[in-house]
N, C-alpha and C positions, 0 to 999 in steps of 0.2 A: 656711411660709416668708415669706408677706407681712408676717407678726407679727414674725419676725426683722428683715425689712429695716427695719420702722417703728422697731423698737427701735435698731437701728443709726444710724438718722437722728436719734432723739432724743439718743443719746449724742453724736453729732457736734456737734450744736446746742449741747447743755450744753458742750461741750469749745470750742466757738468763743467761747461768750459768757464763759466763764471767762479765756480767754486774753485777750479783749479788755479785760475789765476789770482784770485783773492788770496790763497794759501802762498802762491811763490810771485810776489809782486816784482815788477820789473823797475829797475832803477831809473828815475827820469821819466817815467811814464805818468800820464794824466790820468786822473780817476776814471775808472771803468766804467763804462754805461753799455747799454745793449747798442748803442748808435755810434758808440766811438771806433775809430779806425782799428786800434789794437785788437780790440774784442772781435771786430768784424774779419780782421786777418785769421786769428785763431780758430773763430768758428767755420770759415772755409776750410781750414785744414782739416778740423776733426770730421766734417761732413765727407769730404773725401776718404779719409782713412776708413771711417764706417761704411761708405759706399763702396768700398773695394771688396773684392773676393778674396782678402788674404787668409791664408791657411798656417797654422806655425808648423814647423817641421819637427815635431815633437810626438811621441806616443801620448794619447790620452789617458795619463797616469796620475791622479791626485796626489798619491802618495810618494811618488817620485819628485812631484814639483815641491811638495811640502818639505820633503828632505832636503833638496837643495836650498830652499830659503832658509832653514835652520842651519845648514853647513855654512852659508854665507854669513850668517849673523856671527856664529861661532868663530869664523875666520877673523871676522872685523873685531873680535874681543867684545861682543853685545851680547853676553850670556843671558843676561837678564830679557832682553828683548826676544831672545831665541826659545827662552822658557814662556814667556808670555805669548809668542806666536804658537809654541806646540799646544799650550793649552786651547787658544782661540780655535786651532784646526780641529780639536779633537771635538768640540761643540760643533763645530760647523759640518764635519763630516758625520756625526751621530744624529743629526736633524734630518728626519724625513717625513714623507707623508704631505699634504696639502700644504702648499705656503712655501716649501723647501726649493733650494735650486738644484735642479737636476744635473746640469753641465758645472760640476763642483770644480774639475780640473781646468776648464776655460776661465772661471773665474779667478782662480788663483794664478793662471799663467797672465792674465790681464794685468792683475796686481803686481806681479814679478817685472813685468816689461816697464809698465809704469815707473816702478822704484828705480828701476836701472837706468831709465833715460830720463831721470828727473835732472840731473847735472847737465844734460847736454841739450834740454829742452829750447833754451835760447838760442842757442847757436844752431840748432837745425831748422828752427822756424825763421831765423834771420837768412840762412842759406836757401830755403825753400822760398822765401819772397822773392828772390832772383828769378826762379824758374815758375812760380804760379802768378799768374794775373792777378792784378789788384782790381779784382771784381768787388763791386758795390752791390750788395743784395739786402733787402729789409726783411722784415719776417715775414711777409707772405711770399717772398722770393724763395725763401728757406725750404718751405713745404714742396713747392714746386720743384726745386733744384734736387730735391732727393728723390723724388718720384721721375724726373728726367733722366737723372744719372743711372738709373737702373735700367733705362729702356734703350741707352745709346748703343751698348755692346761694343761690337768692333767696328762699326760704320763710322764713329766719330774719330776724327784724326787725333793721334796721341792715346786712344783708348783702346783696351784689350779685355774683352770680358769684363767690363766694369772697373779695371785697373788702369790708372792714369800713368803712361809711360812717360817718366821724366828721363830725358836722356841728353847728353851734349854729343850724341852720335848721329847726327842728321843722315848721313850715308849707309846706317845699318851695317856698321863693320862687324859687330856682335853676330849678326844672323848669318854673315856670310861665313864667320869663322866656325859657327856650329855646323853649318852645311858640311863645310869641307871637313870638320870632325867626322861627321856621319859618313861620308864618303870612305873615309879611312878606315872606319871601323868594318865596313861592308868588304873592302879588300881584305883585310885581315883574317875576317871569319868568313868560313865557306858557309856556314849555316846561322841563322840567325837565333838568339837567344829565346825568342819565342818556341822556337822547334825544340830547343835543349830542354827548356821548362816542361813542355809537353812530353817529352820523351822520359824525363826524371819522374814525371807523374805516372806515366805507364809502368816504369822499373819498380815504382813504390807499391803498385796494385800486383807486382810479380809478373808482369808482362814485358816482354821486349818490345823496346820501341825501333823507330827506324835507325838510329843512330847509337843508341844506348842499349845493349844486349847483356846477357847472361855468360860470362867467362867461366868455364868450369875450372879452367886451369888456376886462376887466381881465385876461384870461389868467390864470385861478386859480379856486380854489374860495372861495366867500363863502357866509356865511349870509345868508337871504333879508331884505330889508331890511323886509318886513311883519313879522317874527319881532320880538317885544318882549323883549330881553333886555339886561343891562347892558353899557355900552361896554367894559369890561374884558373880559368873556366873549368878547365880538363879536372882539376884537382878538386874543385868545388862540386862538380857532378858525380865525381866519385865518393866524395863525404855524404852528399844527400842520398844516393844511391843505397848507402849503408841500411836505411831504413827499409828500402825493398829487400835486401837480404834477409833482414831480421823478420820482416812480416812473412816471408817463404818459410821461415823457420818454424814460427809460431804456428801459421796455418796448415803447415805439414802435419805438425804434432797434434793437431785438432782433429784433422781429417783422419789420421792414423788412429787414434785412440778411438774415434767414433765408429769406425769401420769396425774396429775389434770388439767393440761393446755388443753384449754383454761378457765378455772375457773375464776370468778370475782376477788378472793382473792389471785391468782398469778401474772396476768396483764404481760404486756411487760417487765416492770422494772423488776419484778421477775424473768422472763423468761432469761433475759440479765444477771443478778445476777447467775443464774445457768449454762449460758453459759460460763461465766468468770470463774466459780468454775470448769467447766469441763477442760478449758484450762490450768489451774494450776494442775489439775490431771494428763493431759496427760504429762505433764513434769515431773511429779512425777512418771509416768510409765516408762518413758525413763530411769529415773534413776535406778528405780528397774530393769529394762532390764540389764543396764551395771553392776550392783552390783552382779545379779545373774549369769551372765557369770564369774564374777570373783570369786564368789564362788565355783565353780568347780575346782578351783586350789587347791593343799593341802597346808596346813599350814606349814611351815618349822619350824624347830627346832631352838634353838638359835645359834647351831653348824653349821646350813645348810649356805648354800651359799646364799649372798644377792639377787642372780639373780633372784630368783622366788619371785619378788616384787610385782606381780599382784593377790595376794591371800587376802582372805577376813576372818579378826578375829572379834569378837565382839567388841574389842576395835576400832578396823578400821571402823567398822559398825556404831558405836556411832559417830565417827567423820563426816561420810558421812551423817548421819541423823541429824546433827546439824540445818544445815538451812531449810531443810524440815519440821524439828519438828516445827520451828518458824511460818512456812508459814501455817502449818496444823492447829497448835492451834489457830492461829487467824482466819483461816478459820471458824474452829467451834465455835468460839465464835460470828463470824458474822452470822452463821447459826443459833444459839440460840436466838440472838437478832433480826433475821428478819423473824421468824416463822411466827408471828401475824401481820406483817407489809406488806404495799406494797407502790408502786409508789413512790411519793415524800418523804413520812415518812420513806421509806426503804432506799433510797439514803440519806437522811439526818442522818440517824443513822450509816450508812457505814463510812459516811464522819468523824464523831466525832471519830472513830478509826483510822482515818488517822493522826490526830495530836499525833505525834510520833516523838520521837528523834533520833530513830535508821534510818539511810539514806536507809538500807535495805528494813525496813518496810514501809518506806515512798514511796520508789520507788514500791513496791509490792501493796499497796494501791492505788497508783496513776493509775496504769495499770488498776487494777480491777475497780476502779469508772469510768474510761474512758468508759468500756463496760456497765457498769451498769447505769450511767446516759445518754447513748445515746438516749434511748428513751424519756427520760424527757426533753432533749435538743432539740430534734426534736419536739415536741409538743410546745415548746416556739417559734422556728423559725416559724412554722405553724402558730402559734398563732398571732405573731407579725407582719408578712409579708403577711399573706393571711386570717387571721380572721378566720382559720378553726380551730375548737376543736375535734382535733381526740383523744378523750379520751373515748374509747368503755368499759374501764374497772375502770373508775373512780379514774385514778392514778394522773390526773395533779391538781394543787393547785387552777386552774380556773374552775368553775363549772357554768354550763348553764342550764336552766330551760325554758320551753317552757311558753312564755307570749304573751301578746298583744304587737302590734306595739307601742304604746304609752307607754307602760312600760319595753321597751326593755332597755333602758339606765340605768333605776334605779333598776329593778329587774331581768332583763335579765341574768346577769354574775355578779359574786362575788368570792371573794378569800376563798378559804378553807384551814383556818390555819394549820390543821392537816396534809397537804399534801405538805406544802411549805417547802423545804430543808432548811437545816440551813446554807447552803452556798449562799443563795439567800437573800439579804436584804429584809426588808420589804417595803422599801421605791422603791426598783427596782420592786418588784412584783406588788405594786400599779401602776407603770407605765407601766408593761407589761399587767395589767388587763384593762387599759384605752385605749393602744393602740389597742389592738386587738378588744376592746367595739367599738371603733370608727370606725373602718373597718366595722364591722358588722352594724353600725347605718347607716354608709353611704350607705351600700348595700341595707338593708332591708326597711331602712326608708326614704331616701333620694333618693332611686334608682339611686344612682351614681357609675358609673364603674372606674372613673378616680384616684381613690385611688390607683390601681394597679402601675399608675407609680410614684407616691409617695413612695411607698412601694420598688420599684427598685431602686430609687434613694437614698434611706436610706441605702439599701444594699451595695451599691456601696461606698457611703461616708464612711460607718463604715469598708470597705475592707473587708467584708464576701460574700459569695456567699448562692442567693436565693436558691441552691439547696440543697438537703439533705446531713446531715453529715458536713454541714459547722460549727458547734459548737459543743463543747467537754467541759467535766470537766476539771477545770482547767484554763479556759480560761474566766475567771468572767469579765476581763476589756472588751475584745470583745464583751462579751453579752450585757453589759451595755452600751457600745458606739452605737451596733446596735440598742437597744432598745431606746436610746435617740435621735438617728437620724431618727429612724422611728416614734416616737412619735411627734417628732417637725414638722415632715412634713406631716404627715397625720392630726394631731391637727389643723394644718393651714388650710389645705384644708377642713376640716370639718367646721370650722367657716367661711371662705368664701363662701362656699356652703349656711349656714344660713343666712348670712348677704346678699349675692347678689341675689342667685336664690330663695330663701324664705323669702328675706326680712323682717328678725326679728325684726330688728330697727323700720320698719316704723308700724309692726303689734303692738310693743310695745306703739308706739305713738299713734296709732289709739284708742288703749284700755283706754289711758290717756283722750283722747280726749272725747270719746261717753261713756265709763263705769266710769270714774272717773269726767265726766261733764266739761271737760276742752273747749269744743267747746261752747262758750258762746250764740252765734246766735242759734245754732241748739237746745240747751237746753231751751232757754226762748220760741222759737217758738213751739217745741214740747209741753212744758208745757200749753201753751195757747191752744192749738186744743185738747188736750187730757184731760183738766181739766174737761170740761162738761162730758164727757164720765165716766172718773175716778170717778166722785162723785155719781154715780149709785153703787147699790151695786154688789158685785164681781161676783155673779152668774148669773148675766144679762148679762154681759160684754162679746163681742166677740173679740177673739184674732185677728181674721182675719181683722176686723174692726181698732182694734188698729195697725195690722201693715201696714195696709193702711195709717193711720195717721202718723206714722214712716216715709213711705215713702214720704208723703208730707212734713212733716218737713226738709228732707233731699234735697229734690228739692228746698225747698224755703229758704235754708240757704247755707253760703260756703262750707256745707259737700258735695255738688253735686260735686265738682271738686276734690275730692278722687278719689282713685284708686277704680274702680269697683269691683276688689276681695275683697277690704276691707269692702266696704259697702254692698257686699253680703253677708258677715259674721255677719252683725250686724241683730240682730234679736229682737222681743219682746217676754218676758216669763211672763207668769202668774203664781206666785207662789201658792201652795196650801192654800186654804182659807176655812173658815167656816162661820157659819151662823153670819150675822151681819157685816162681812167685806166689806169694800168699796174698789173700784177700786184703791185707792192710796194706799191700804194695801196691794197689791198684785201685783203690776206693777212693772217690772224691764225689763232691757235691759240685752242680754248676747251676747256673741262673739264667733263665732264657729271656735275654735282652731284646725285646721286638721293636720295630718301628714305632717312633723314631728315636728310641732309647738306645738302640743299636749304633747310632752315630757317634755317641759318647762310649759306650760300653761295646767297643769293637771286638774282633777277634783277639787281637795281639793284647787288649787291656784285659780280656777275660782270662788269657793264657797268664798274664802276671798273677790275676786272682787267684786262678788254679795253684800257681806255684806257691803264692803263700799260704792257700789254703793246706797243701801237702805239709809245708814245714809246721803249721800251727797243729795240723793234725796228728803229726809225729809227735809233738810235744804233748799233746793232750794224751796220746796214747801211752807215753812214756810215764806221765803221771798217773795214768789208770794202773798201769802195771805196777810202780811203786805202791798205790793204795792197795792193790791186790796182795802184793808182797806182805805188806803189814798187816793185812788181816790173817795171812797165814802165820806169821810170825809173833802175832800177838798174845797167843796162849803158851809163851816160851816157859812162863812159870811153873805151870800144871806139867808140860811134857818133861821139864829139867828134874822132875822128882823120880823120874823111872830111871834116870841116869845112875843113880845110888847103887842099882842092880847091877850096873855093867863094871867090866874092870877099872882100875882107877886109870890107866892109861888111856883107855877109850874115853873113858869119862871127860878127862882133862881135855883130850882133843876135840871133844864135841863141844865142851863149855866153850873153848877158845874159839871155836870156829863160828858158834853161834853169836859170842860176844862181837865178833869182828864184824859178821853179817849185820848187826843192830847197829854198829858204829858206821859202817859202809852205806846202808841203807839211810841212815839220818843224813849223811853228806850227801848223797845223792838227791835225797827229797829236799833239802835245803838248796841245792844247786838247781834243780828243776823248778822248784817254787819262786825262787827269785828271778830266773830268767822268765819264767810264765808272767810274773807281776811286770818286768820291764817291758814283755812284749804288748800285753793287755793295756797296760796304763801309760806308760811312757811314750810308747810309739802309736798305738791305734788310737787311743782317747785324745792324744795331743793332736795326732793329724786329723783326727774328725773333728775337733774343735777349729783347727785352721780351716777345713774344708768349709764348714757351717759360716765361718765369718766372711769367707771369700765369695760363697754364693750369695750372699745378702748384699754385696757390693758389686756383681758382677753386672755389666751393662748389655753385654752381648752373647752370643753363643761361644765366641771364640774366647773370650773371659770365662766362660763356665769349662770349657773344654781344657783351658790352661789351669784353672784351678783343681779341676779332678784328675790330672795327669801330675801336679805337682805333688798331689795327696798320695796318689799312688806310688809315685817314685820315693816319696817319704818313706813310706811304709817298707818299700823292698831296700832301701839303703840301711834303714835303722834296724831291720830285723835280720841285718847280716847276710842277706841274700843278693846283693850288689856284687859287682865286678871286684871291686877291692875287698871284698870278704870272702872270697871263695875258699881260700885256706881254711879261715875259721870255719865256715860254714860245713865243710866236709868234716872238719875235726867234731863239730859239734854232732854230726850224725855218725861219726863213729862212737861218741859218748852214749848217744842214743842206745846203740846197738849193744854195747857194753851193758847198759841198765837192762835192757830186754834179756839178755843172757843172763844177767845176775838173778833175774827173777825166775827164769828157767832153772838154774841151780838151786836157788832157796827153794823152789817148789819141791824140786827131786829131794833135796835134803830133809826137809819137814817131812814130807812124804814117808820117806824112810823112818824117820823118829816116831810118827804115829803108827807105822807098821810094826816097829820093832815093839811099842808100848803094847800095842794090841796083841802080839805074839806073848809077851810077858805075862799080860794079865790072863791069857786062854790058857798058859802052861799051868797055872793053878787049879786044883780041884774046885769044882763051883760049891762043893758041899762044905770045904774048909775055908771058904774065903771070908766068913765073919766071925769064925773060931779062932782061938789062940792055937799056937802050933808049938808044937814040943821042938826043942832045941836039937834033940838028936836025930828026929825026923827031917829038920831043916839042914842039919849039917850033913846027913846021909841022901838027901835027895840033890840031884844035879840037873841041869837043864838039858833037855833033850838036842840032838844034833841039829833040829831046826833052829833052837833059838842061837845056838851058835853060828849057823849060816846067817840069821839075820843080824847078828852083830858085825860079822864081816861085811855082809852088804851095807850096812850103815856106817861102817868105818870106811870102806871104800867111796861112799858119796861123802862123806866128810872130807876124803882127802882130795876129791876132786874138786869139791868147793874150795878147799885151802890153794890148791895149785891155781885155780881160775883167779882168787884174790890176789895171790903173790905173784903170778907171773903174767896172765892174760891180761890184767888191767895195767901192771907196771911195763910190759910190752907195747901197750897200745898209748902210754903216755906220750904226748907230744909237748915239749916244753915251750914251743913257740905260741901256742895257745893263749899261755898265760899273757905274752906279751901283746898278742893281738887285742886281748881283752882290755890291757891297759890302754892300748893306742884308741880305741874305739871309746872309751870314757865309760866302760860297763864295771870297771872296778868300783867307782862311786856308787854303785847300786847294790854293794853287798853280794855281788854275786862271786862266790868262791869256786875254784876249780878242785872240786874234791878231790880227784885222783892224784892230785900232787902230792898228798899227804904219805904215798908209798915210797 
């Protein structure tokens, strides 16, 4: 079998030589045959080349050889050939598997050498003919020669390890020169290079060698000054030992961090960072083991055979350390940067160093960051899909704190900007925060468990798993897809729970109807039955009695048909009061917003509702007072008949006063009616319509909160209760007080009129009331003294009313109110400031 293989090799060599000679014919040569002398000469030369153990002095890098060939073509101006070669090389390099060439770089190197030696082939062969004996051998001898040439070795004269030494130096002068050079090196170097290499390897493991030790003054490994070595070797040793200094720095950080774990300043991200660094050091240890095995081989001289290839010199060590040096420097920089960082801040700082143009550095940082960010992405997955905040070392960018249920949404969770990694955008972090917050709100406040189905559907839609390890660094698109799907489904489920289970819309409407006095029949009946009670001093009023009156008003109006749960939340509230306060000043209604509605109807929100209620209640009270005044003034035509019996002066004064009261009441009523129309329709109804539309398009609870806050602020501002309208607000309450005082004076006036009328009618004899009277008796009869007293009392009351109309109202007029009304656009609603008529 071996002989057959040898024969095949011989045939292939003959065919190769024949092809080469046929493509490059030699001028004047005879026709080539297998027995021709020229062919035999070239065949022997080829056999000796192939039998020799020659090794190229280049690195086995096919890409570098291909690039060199293309560059040579380009320099020679053969761009088309360079392009053709590039295409052929790509096909050659991409072919793998059975039938492909394993040592592609060797093939390229052979072709490159043949191409370079084409022009010199004839010259070289002619010169070699002087050195090589003209041996004749036939086809049979060729195979034998190949076998024998491999066995000769160094025993045959002129051969050394299968290589024929062709030399014109029979006295071996080169060998003598090399020996002298070796002796000179031994004299200049106190220690051999092998020893220096071993000491450098020790230093790269953080261990002091025999001659290379750690110098605390220079903070690095140095060769002892007492050792006699060339300056170049000393510099190279110092450069190589930088790797050991970096190794000590990285290893010291790992050891220190792991010793302090589970301290809070290390955390799970810091632990993952140390594990990733330790993995890199494990690869580094493997490299050092290989290099240490090679360092045991002696370093050959220049004249020695190239067979001793697995040796390690300082220059070779610098080549081996090129890539580990880059990685170790990068790890040392990361160690310095991350000493005071943890969690998301640490991951963000490491991510900044991954933005590098070197593919090797990019790949190294990508593997490192995937390990470092693994705990962080696990926190994100757990928070988004389960609502669990697994952050015992405060490393996550979502921070939770214990709060009451009503404050869970607003204050329970928030973003920690310092822990937000730079590879997660702010908008994505906000969605992550809201998604986990929605799950906790459903679980804690709404007592809902169906959110888990929505989370599972979100993970399936995003194409990720709900198990641990489903996300990692570099998968930002997958993370964003998962967060979007989870947020969309969980927010929709949350709104469905708020609308359907807890009837948020119905509760908003109930607050509008009862606290904002939108239920007209209920408000009118409540004011009628609580009026007498509220006219009493505040400290004498029983809240239980008012609660009973509220229940009566509910049963007597259409409010009785509302949901019992809504009616059960409506209660009477007595505000803090002082001496002299009446029930009207402290009475109010409140609405009990329970969990989870109290997330929206917070204490501050209900305080705003209470403020609006007090304003609307005062407006309704003024309207109610004007209606009562109108009922008192309505029988004016009947009572005016009795004025004919009074003196002319008194009669004219009373008629003038009553006329002015009627005109003033009309202006007051016009003002209050238009103001109430503006509040009820232009403010409340328009704001409610806007809120209803925004509730329909709300996508999450934050949208719902923003819509309700906008609705409430709109009512406050448009109802003249905002900060910009404080002056006008105070003026309006002054006007309301004037109307109430007007009602008081009008009641006293008409009470006096009715009393005078009753006295006049009772002064006539009851038997003469329906008979004709004699003129003499009428002339002689004079009213009694009590009638005179009634006239005086009536005159005094009329005078007090005139005084109130002429001076009190005029002194309270603030002309700035008119301009505030103009500024606020209320003039367009036909609201006339009735008191400007004076």
